N, CA, C and O atoms as CSV, one atom per row, in Angstrom:
chain,resi,resn,atom,element,x,y,z
A,1,MET,N,N,19.600,-2.978,16.900
A,1,MET,CA,C,19.619,-2.330,15.608
A,1,MET,C,C,20.648,-3.025,14.710
A,1,MET,O,O,21.778,-3.295,15.116
A,2,LYS,N,N,20.220,-3.300,13.490
A,2,LYS,CA,C,21.126,-3.908,12.522
A,2,LYS,C,C,22.109,-2.862,12.007
A,2,LYS,O,O,21.778,-1.681,11.897
A,3,LEU,N,N,23.299,-3.306,11.700
A,3,LEU,CA,C,24.318,-2.410,11.159
A,3,LEU,C,C,23.879,-1.821,9.821
A,3,LEU,O,O,24.236,-0.692,9.485
A,4,SER,N,N,23.102,-2.593,9.060
A,4,SER,CA,C,22.639,-2.109,7.756
A,4,SER,C,C,21.658,-0.947,7.889
A,4,SER,O,O,21.456,-0.190,6.939
A,5,GLN,N,N,21.049,-0.805,9.061
A,5,GLN,CA,C,20.106,0.287,9.294
A,5,GLN,C,C,20.788,1.585,9.708
A,5,GLN,O,O,20.136,2.627,9.775
A,6,LEU,N,N,22.075,1.542,9.985
A,6,LEU,CA,C,22.801,2.726,10.445
A,6,LEU,C,C,22.738,3.892,9.454
A,6,LEU,O,O,22.482,5.018,9.882
A,7,PRO,N,N,22.958,3.680,8.156
A,7,PRO,CA,C,22.846,4.807,7.223
A,7,PRO,C,C,21.439,5.416,7.185
A,7,PRO,O,O,21.290,6.632,7.066
A,8,VAL,N,N,20.414,4.570,7.287
A,8,VAL,CA,C,19.037,5.065,7.299
A,8,VAL,C,C,18.805,5.913,8.539
A,8,VAL,O,O,18.237,7.002,8.452
A,9,LYS,N,N,19.241,5.420,9.690
A,9,LYS,CA,C,19.080,6.176,10.942
A,9,LYS,C,C,19.808,7.512,10.868
A,9,LYS,O,O,19.294,8.522,11.348
A,10,ALA,N,N,20.995,7.531,10.273
A,10,ALA,CA,C,21.763,8.773,10.144
A,10,ALA,C,C,21.043,9.752,9.220
A,10,ALA,O,O,20.962,10.942,9.526
A,11,ALA,N,N,20.524,9.268,8.100
A,11,ALA,CA,C,19.804,10.136,7.166
A,11,ALA,C,C,18.550,10.710,7.814
A,11,ALA,O,O,18.261,11.898,7.669
A,12,VAL,N,N,17.807,9.870,8.524
A,12,VAL,CA,C,16.602,10.331,9.217
A,12,VAL,C,C,16.962,11.377,10.265
A,12,VAL,O,O,16.262,12.380,10.401
A,13,ALA,N,N,18.039,11.156,11.004
A,13,ALA,CA,C,18.472,12.123,12.015
A,13,ALA,C,C,18.838,13.461,11.373
A,13,ALA,O,O,18.483,14.514,11.903
A,14,LEU,N,N,19.539,13.436,10.247
A,14,LEU,CA,C,19.902,14.681,9.555
A,14,LEU,C,C,18.667,15.431,9.062
A,14,LEU,O,O,18.612,16.658,9.146
A,15,ILE,N,N,17.689,14.708,8.553
A,15,ILE,CA,C,16.453,15.352,8.091
A,15,ILE,C,C,15.715,15.975,9.269
A,15,ILE,O,O,15.188,17.082,9.158
A,16,LYS,N,N,15.674,15.271,10.394
A,16,LYS,CA,C,15.010,15.822,11.580
A,16,LYS,C,C,15.730,17.067,12.092
A,16,LYS,O,O,15.083,18.018,12.530
A,17,ILE,N,N,17.058,17.069,12.042
A,17,ILE,CA,C,17.825,18.257,12.442
A,17,ILE,C,C,17.482,19.421,11.512
A,17,ILE,O,O,17.275,20.544,11.970
A,18,TYR,N,N,17.423,19.155,10.224
A,18,TYR,CA,C,17.050,20.191,9.254
A,18,TYR,C,C,15.656,20.736,9.566
A,18,TYR,O,O,15.454,21.950,9.588
A,19,ARG,N,N,14.700,19.844,9.806
A,19,ARG,CA,C,13.323,20.267,10.047
A,19,ARG,C,C,13.186,21.074,11.331
A,19,ARG,O,O,12.343,21.968,11.413
A,20,LYS,N,N,13.997,20.771,12.321
A,20,LYS,CA,C,13.894,21.477,13.602
A,20,LYS,C,C,14.693,22.778,13.619
A,20,LYS,O,O,14.247,23.764,14.207
A,21,ASN,N,N,15.864,22.798,12.984
A,21,ASN,CA,C,16.773,23.935,13.135
A,21,ASN,C,C,16.879,24.865,11.933
A,21,ASN,O,O,17.294,26.013,12.091
A,22,ILE,N,N,16.521,24.413,10.752
A,22,ILE,CA,C,16.665,25.254,9.564
A,22,ILE,C,C,15.307,25.599,8.952
A,22,ILE,O,O,15.041,26.760,8.641
A,23,SER,N,N,14.470,24.614,8.784
A,23,SER,CA,C,13.186,24.801,8.121
A,23,SER,C,C,12.304,25.888,8.750
A,23,SER,O,O,11.658,26.625,8.006
A,24,PRO,N,N,12.245,26.023,10.081
A,24,PRO,CA,C,11.383,27.067,10.657
A,24,PRO,C,C,11.775,28.493,10.259
A,24,PRO,O,O,10.947,29.400,10.331
A,25,PHE,N,N,13.004,28.697,9.848
A,25,PHE,CA,C,13.470,30.036,9.496
A,25,PHE,C,C,13.329,30.340,8.004
A,25,PHE,O,O,13.685,31.429,7.552
A,26,LYS,N,N,12.815,29.385,7.249
A,26,LYS,CA,C,12.613,29.569,5.816
A,26,LYS,C,C,11.118,29.667,5.530
A,26,LYS,O,O,10.317,29.017,6.202
A,27,PRO,N,N,10.736,30.471,4.544
A,27,PRO,CA,C,9.315,30.481,4.179
A,27,PRO,C,C,8.944,29.145,3.524
A,27,PRO,O,O,9.785,28.527,2.871
A,28,PRO,N,N,7.698,28.695,3.693
A,28,PRO,CA,C,7.287,27.440,3.054
A,28,PRO,C,C,7.384,27.573,1.534
A,28,PRO,O,O,6.830,28.508,0.955
A,29,CYS,N,N,8.069,26.661,0.905
A,29,CYS,CA,C,8.237,26.779,-0.549
A,29,CYS,C,C,8.060,25.459,-1.287
A,29,CYS,O,O,8.145,25.432,-2.514
A,30,CYS,N,N,7.819,24.373,-0.580
A,30,CYS,CA,C,7.673,23.081,-1.246
A,30,CYS,C,C,6.371,23.053,-2.037
A,30,CYS,O,O,5.321,23.447,-1.529
A,31,ARG,N,N,6.442,22.597,-3.254
A,31,ARG,CA,C,5.291,22.580,-4.147
A,31,ARG,C,C,4.541,21.242,-4.107
A,31,ARG,O,O,3.553,21.054,-4.818
A,32,PHE,N,N,5.014,20.336,-3.284
A,32,PHE,CA,C,4.432,19.001,-3.256
A,32,PHE,C,C,3.792,18.692,-1.913
A,32,PHE,O,O,4.086,19.320,-0.895
A,33,THR,N,N,2.918,17.714,-1.946
A,33,THR,CA,C,2.364,17.113,-0.741
A,33,THR,C,C,2.649,15.632,-0.856
A,33,THR,O,O,2.293,15.029,-1.868
A,34,PRO,N,N,3.269,15.026,0.124
A,34,PRO,CA,C,3.890,15.584,1.329
A,34,PRO,C,C,5.099,16.452,0.972
A,34,PRO,O,O,5.616,16.393,-0.144
A,35,THR,N,N,5.537,17.257,1.944
A,35,THR,CA,C,6.691,18.116,1.703
A,35,THR,C,C,7.906,17.258,1.370
A,35,THR,O,O,7.907,16.048,1.598
A,36,CYS,N,N,8.924,17.889,0.837
A,36,CYS,CA,C,10.121,17.142,0.433
A,36,CYS,C,C,10.786,16.443,1.622
A,36,CYS,O,O,11.274,15.321,1.488
A,37,SER,N,N,10.806,17.103,2.785
A,37,SER,CA,C,11.433,16.456,3.945
A,37,SER,C,C,10.588,15.289,4.450
A,37,SER,O,O,11.136,14.263,4.852
A,38,GLU,N,N,9.251,15.433,4.435
A,38,GLU,CA,C,8.389,14.310,4.820
A,38,GLU,C,C,8.557,13.153,3.838
A,38,GLU,O,O,8.609,11.989,4.235
A,39,TYR,N,N,8.641,13.488,2.558
A,39,TYR,CA,C,8.844,12.486,1.509
A,39,TYR,C,C,10.151,11.734,1.750
A,39,TYR,O,O,10.190,10.505,1.686
A,40,ALA,N,N,11.218,12.482,2.027
A,40,ALA,CA,C,12.529,11.855,2.245
A,40,ALA,C,C,12.498,10.925,3.453
A,40,ALA,O,O,13.032,9.817,3.393
A,41,LEU,N,N,11.875,11.363,4.552
A,41,LEU,CA,C,11.773,10.498,5.734
A,41,LEU,C,C,11.082,9.189,5.385
A,41,LEU,O,O,11.560,8.109,5.733
A,42,GLU,N,N,9.953,9.297,4.695
A,42,GLU,CA,C,9.209,8.087,4.340
A,42,GLU,C,C,9.981,7.222,3.345
A,42,GLU,O,O,9.953,5.995,3.438
A,43,ALA,N,N,10.665,7.852,2.398
A,43,ALA,CA,C,11.433,7.092,1.403
A,43,ALA,C,C,12.544,6.293,2.067
A,43,ALA,O,O,12.732,5.118,1.754
A,44,PHE,N,N,13.287,6.919,2.985
A,44,PHE,CA,C,14.361,6.206,3.683
A,44,PHE,C,C,13.797,5.074,4.535
A,44,PHE,O,O,14.349,3.974,4.550
A,45,ARG,N,N,12.711,5.336,5.236
A,45,ARG,CA,C,12.136,4.307,6.113
A,45,ARG,C,C,11.528,3.156,5.322
A,45,ARG,O,O,11.576,2.009,5.765
A,46,THR,N,N,10.963,3.447,4.171
A,46,THR,CA,C,10.293,2.416,3.374
A,46,THR,C,C,11.257,1.620,2.503
A,46,THR,O,O,11.158,0.396,2.416
A,47,HIS,N,N,12.190,2.320,1.860
A,47,HIS,CA,C,13.015,1.686,0.832
A,47,HIS,C,C,14.470,1.472,1.219
A,47,HIS,O,O,15.228,0.882,0.449
A,48,GLY,N,N,14.879,1.939,2.403
A,48,GLY,CA,C,16.276,1.794,2.786
A,48,GLY,C,C,17.103,2.964,2.277
A,48,GLY,O,O,16.576,3.888,1.658
A,49,PHE,N,N,18.405,2.915,2.545
A,49,PHE,CA,C,19.251,4.074,2.282
A,49,PHE,C,C,19.448,4.372,0.796
A,49,PHE,O,O,19.242,5.508,0.369
A,50,ILE,N,N,19.839,3.382,0.008
A,50,ILE,CA,C,20.212,3.665,-1.384
A,50,ILE,C,C,19.007,4.117,-2.206
A,50,ILE,O,O,19.042,5.185,-2.816
A,51,ARG,N,N,17.957,3.327,-2.229
A,51,ARG,CA,C,16.763,3.712,-3.001
A,51,ARG,C,C,16.118,4.955,-2.397
A,51,ARG,O,O,15.649,5.823,-3.133
A,52,GLY,N,N,16.088,5.055,-1.067
A,52,GLY,CA,C,15.538,6.246,-0.417
A,52,GLY,C,C,16.295,7.503,-0.793
A,52,GLY,O,O,15.695,8.558,-0.995
A,53,PHE,N,N,17.623,7.392,-0.887
A,53,PHE,CA,C,18.450,8.534,-1.278
A,53,PHE,C,C,18.105,8.995,-2.687
A,53,PHE,O,O,17.917,10.189,-2.921
A,54,PHE,N,N,18.021,8.054,-3.632
A,54,PHE,CA,C,17.746,8.440,-5.013
A,54,PHE,C,C,16.315,8.943,-5.199
A,54,PHE,O,O,16.089,9.867,-5.981
A,55,LEU,N,N,15.350,8.356,-4.498
A,55,LEU,CA,C,13.982,8.871,-4.561
A,55,LEU,C,C,13.923,10.297,-4.013
A,55,LEU,O,O,13.274,11.165,-4.597
A,56,SER,N,N,14.601,10.532,-2.892
A,56,SER,CA,C,14.611,11.865,-2.279
A,56,SER,C,C,15.310,12.878,-3.174
A,56,SER,O,O,14.830,14.000,-3.339
A,57,LEU,N,N,16.427,12.491,-3.743
A,57,LEU,CA,C,17.166,13.390,-4.631
A,57,LEU,C,C,16.328,13.756,-5.852
A,57,LEU,O,O,16.277,14.919,-6.251
A,58,ARG,N,N,15.677,12.767,-6.439
A,58,ARG,CA,C,14.821,13.022,-7.602
A,58,ARG,C,C,13.695,13.992,-7.251
A,58,ARG,O,O,13.368,14.883,-8.035
A,59,ARG,N,N,13.106,13.813,-6.069
A,59,ARG,CA,C,12.023,14.699,-5.618
A,59,ARG,C,C,12.522,16.116,-5.422
A,59,ARG,O,O,11.880,17.065,-5.873
A,60,ILE,N,N,13.663,16.277,-4.751
A,60,ILE,CA,C,14.212,17.611,-4.486
A,60,ILE,C,C,14.561,18.316,-5.796
A,60,ILE,O,O,14.347,19.521,-5.925
A,61,LEU,N,N,15.091,17.582,-6.759
A,61,LEU,CA,C,15.432,18.184,-8.046
A,61,LEU,C,C,14.190,18.606,-8.832
A,61,LEU,O,O,14.269,19.505,-9.670
A,62,ARG,N,N,13.054,17.974,-8.574
A,62,ARG,CA,C,11.808,18.355,-9.249
A,62,ARG,C,C,11.098,19.510,-8.556
A,62,ARG,O,O,10.176,20.088,-9.132
A,63,CYS,N,N,11.493,19.858,-7.351
A,63,CYS,CA,C,10.818,20.903,-6.571
A,63,CYS,C,C,11.449,22.260,-6.908
A,63,CYS,O,O,12.398,22.698,-6.258
A,64,HIS,N,N,10.898,22.912,-7.938
A,64,HIS,CA,C,11.416,24.207,-8.378
A,64,HIS,C,C,10.241,25.045,-8.883
A,64,HIS,O,O,9.148,24.514,-9.078
A,65,PRO,N,N,10.447,26.335,-9.095
A,65,PRO,CA,C,9.343,27.228,-9.468
A,65,PRO,C,C,8.622,26.869,-10.768
A,65,PRO,O,O,7.478,27.283,-10.958
A,66,PHE,N,N,9.243,26.126,-11.651
A,66,PHE,CA,C,8.618,25.796,-12.927
A,66,PHE,C,C,7.845,24.478,-12.889
A,66,PHE,O,O,7.315,24.039,-13.909
A,67,CYS,N,N,7.782,23.859,-11.738
A,67,CYS,CA,C,7.067,22.587,-11.562
A,67,CYS,C,C,5.688,22.866,-10.973
A,67,CYS,O,O,5.546,23.713,-10.091
A,68,LYS,N,N,4.673,22.156,-11.460
A,68,LYS,CA,C,3.323,22.344,-10.936
A,68,LYS,C,C,3.194,21.838,-9.504
A,68,LYS,O,O,2.429,22.394,-8.717
A,69,GLY,N,N,3.931,20.795,-9.163
A,69,GLY,CA,C,3.822,20.221,-7.826
A,69,GLY,C,C,2.578,19.363,-7.705
A,69,GLY,O,O,2.147,18.748,-8.680
A,70,GLY,N,N,1.993,19.319,-6.507
A,70,GLY,CA,C,0.802,18.526,-6.260
A,70,GLY,C,C,1.108,17.323,-5.385
A,70,GLY,O,O,2.144,17.254,-4.724
A,71,TYR,N,N,0.173,16.374,-5.402
A,71,TYR,CA,C,0.313,15.178,-4.576
A,71,TYR,C,C,1.304,14.226,-5.230
A,71,TYR,O,O,1.143,13.844,-6.389
A,72,ASP,N,N,2.324,13.850,-4.477
A,72,ASP,CA,C,3.384,12.977,-4.992
A,72,ASP,C,C,3.867,12.066,-3.864
A,72,ASP,O,O,4.859,12.374,-3.204
A,73,PRO,N,N,3.173,10.946,-3.637
A,73,PRO,CA,C,3.568,10.063,-2.535
A,73,PRO,C,C,4.801,9.231,-2.872
A,73,PRO,O,O,5.172,9.080,-4.036
A,74,VAL,N,N,5.417,8.703,-1.843
A,74,VAL,CA,C,6.530,7.766,-2.013
A,74,VAL,C,C,5.962,6.492,-2.634
A,74,VAL,O,O,4.940,5.992,-2.166
A,75,PRO,N,N,6.595,5.956,-3.672
A,75,PRO,CA,C,6.086,4.713,-4.259
A,75,PRO,C,C,6.137,3.565,-3.250
A,75,PRO,O,O,7.009,3.505,-2.384
A,76,GLU,N,N,5.186,2.674,-3.392
A,76,GLU,CA,C,5.156,1.517,-2.504
A,76,GLU,C,C,6.354,0.624,-2.779
A,76,GLU,O,O,6.879,0.571,-3.891
A,77,LYS,N,N,6.766,-0.069,-1.740
A,77,LYS,CA,C,7.868,-1.011,-1.894
A,77,LYS,C,C,7.327,-2.255,-2.578
A,77,LYS,O,O,6.372,-2.874,-2.108
A,78,THR,N,N,7.944,-2.611,-3.686
A,78,THR,CA,C,7.512,-3.801,-4.412
A,78,THR,C,C,8.571,-4.872,-4.272
A,78,THR,O,O,9.766,-4.588,-4.186
A,79,ARG,N,N,8.121,-6.070,-4.253
A,79,ARG,CA,C,9.046,-7.196,-4.164
A,79,ARG,C,C,9.274,-7.721,-5.562
A,79,ARG,O,O,8.350,-8.206,-6.216
A,80,ARG,N,N,10.492,-7.623,-6.009
A,80,ARG,CA,C,10.826,-8.091,-7.353
A,80,ARG,C,C,11.459,-9.465,-7.264
A,80,ARG,O,O,12.414,-9.689,-6.521
A,81,SER,N,N,10.908,-10.365,-8.033
A,81,SER,CA,C,11.495,-11.700,-8.066
A,81,SER,C,C,12.644,-11.713,-9.062
A,81,SER,O,O,12.782,-10.800,-9.878
A,82,LYS,N,N,13.451,-12.734,-8.992
A,82,LYS,CA,C,14.565,-12.865,-9.930
A,82,LYS,C,C,14.053,-13.003,-11.361
A,82,LYS,O,O,14.688,-12.525,-12.302
A,83,LEU,N,N,12.910,-13.653,-11.522
A,83,LEU,CA,C,12.363,-13.820,-12.861
A,83,LEU,C,C,11.885,-12.494,-13.435
A,83,LEU,O,O,12.091,-12.225,-14.619
A,84,SER,N,N,11.249,-11.660,-12.613
A,84,SER,CA,C,10.752,-10.389,-13.136
A,84,SER,C,C,11.897,-9.469,-13.527
A,84,SER,O,O,11.736,-8.621,-14.404
A,85,LYS,N,N,13.050,-9.624,-12.887
A,85,LYS,CA,C,14.210,-8.821,-13.245
A,85,LYS,C,C,14.629,-9.114,-14.684
A,85,LYS,O,O,15.075,-8.226,-15.410
A,86,TRP,N,N,14.478,-10.352,-15.071
A,86,TRP,CA,C,14.864,-10.746,-16.429
A,86,TRP,C,C,13.697,-10.615,-17.404
A,86,TRP,O,O,13.856,-10.892,-18.593
A,87,LYS,N,N,12.545,-10.205,-16.928
A,87,LYS,CA,C,11.338,-10.010,-17.743
A,87,LYS,C,C,10.972,-11.269,-18.520
A,87,LYS,O,O,10.632,-11.220,-19.702
A,88,VAL,N,N,11.052,-12.384,-17.828
A,88,VAL,CA,C,10.696,-13.653,-18.459
A,88,VAL,C,C,9.185,-13.785,-18.527
A,88,VAL,O,O,8.636,-14.236,-19.532
A,89,PHE,N,N,8.511,-13.388,-17.443
A,89,PHE,CA,C,7.051,-13.508,-17.385
A,89,PHE,C,C,6.427,-12.151,-17.270
A,89,PHE,O,O,5.202,-12.038,-17.208
């Protein structure tokens, strides 16, 4: 295991602990598919710790009674070139 993967592994472990020990005692309330915890797991695994954290946080902040919810998948990982960062092409 790479050292850079340690934060991702820790985040995934915390989400799994939440899903096993806390989530069963709460009524289902997530307005999205996949659920917020499933989304977070996939976001961390797909995008790494930093981007996964911000994607998960944004999703959790949108999951409230005034939101319609619905299907909201984790965005695909895109490879950005140095040129596209500068919007040259």
